[in-house]
N, C-alpha and C positions, 0 to 999 in steps of 0.2 A: 729865602728869597721869594719875592712876590712873582705872580704870573707875568706881570709886565716887565719886571727885571730880567726874567728868563727869556722872554720874547726879544728884548733888546740885545741880550747876549747872543742869541741865535742870529739876529739880523747882522750883528757885528761879524760873526764867524763867516756868514755867507757873503758879506761885502768884500772879504779878502779875495774872492774869485770873480772874474768878469766873464769867463767862458762857462756856458751852461754844462758842458761835459764835465768840468771840474766840480760844479755844484752837484751834478748827479753822482759823481764819485764820492763826494762828501756824504750824500744821503745813503749811499750803499755802505760806506764805512760806518756810519751811525747805526744802521740796521744790523751790521755784523757785530758791533760792540754790545748790542742789546742782549741781555740774558735770554736764553730760550724759554719758551713757555712749556711748562710741565705738560706731558701728554694727557694727563687726566683732565686738563682744561680745553683740550682740542675737541670740543663737542659741538654738536649742531646748534645748541642754544647759545654758544659763545661766538658763532660765526656771524660776521657782519653782513647784513643784507645790503645790496647795492654796490658791492665791490666786485670787480671783474676777477680779481685774484682772490684766493682764500685768505681771509684775515680773521683770526680768533682774538677776542679781547676779553680779558678777565679783570674784574674789579673787586678789590677787597677793601672793606671799610674797617678801620680801627683807629682808636684815639682821635676820632673826629675828622680824620682825613681819608681820602680814597687813594689807594695805590693801584695802578694799572699795570698789567703785564699783557704782552701781545706777541703774536707770531704771524708771519705771512710767508707764502710760498714764492713771493716775488720780491726781488732785492730792493728795488726803489720803494715799493710800498712798505716794506719792512722799515726802511729809513724814515718814511713819512710818519708811520705810526710811532716810531721811536721819538721823533720830534714832538709829536702830540703828547706822548707820555711824559717827556721831559718838561713840557710846559704845564700840563694839567695834573700830573701825578703828585701826590703828597700835599694836596690842597683840600680845603673843606668843600663840601657840596655847594655851599653858597658862593664861594670864590669861583668855582668852576662854572656855575650857572651865570654869574655876573661877568665873566671874562669876555673881553672883545679880542678875538684872535687875529690881531692885525699883522702878525709876523708872516702869515701865509701870503698876503699881498705884497708886503715890503721886500721879501726875499725873491719875489717873482715866481713863486711856486705855482700859483694858479694859472699863470700865463704859459707855463712850460709843461703842463700836464695834458695828456690826451683827455677828451671829454669823459671817457669812462673812468680814468684815474681821478679826475676832478670830482665826479660823482662819488667815487669811493672815498675820497678825502672828506667830503661832506657827510657821508654815511658814518665814517669813523667819529667825526666830531659830534654828530647827532647821538650816536650810541654812548659816547662818554658823558654827554649831557643828560641822557636818559638815566644812566647809572647814578649820576649826581642828584638828579631829581628824586629818584627812588630812595636813595639814602637820606636825602634831606627830609622827605615826608616820613620815612621810617624813624628818623632820629628825633622828630618833634613830638 
């Protein structure tokens, strides 16, 4: 599945709900469904700067694609990072770097996050792109 196909799927899932409390619950559920991050990756170097909550992000590169795993101590943030992993994980560094993440606006996420959570979301996206850039440079 392409990044845009996954984004369209997420937009469709969120469109089933009109109430933002239901959308928050969906985010929490997505976060709870995500596999836990191994404790060995919960290091200072994997902590994302700019997030109010603690968010650890691990990136592993194999067979030309990047797999992300993450953990957060905040339920909604864990759901947000689960969405980002779903969209960007399993893709090549070039695909990740070229992706326009339109689903964030289309599901209304940006409008319904506090300023600190919005900053955290941007920090997570930035960190995932930094991993993609690093692996792209390394792979060439």
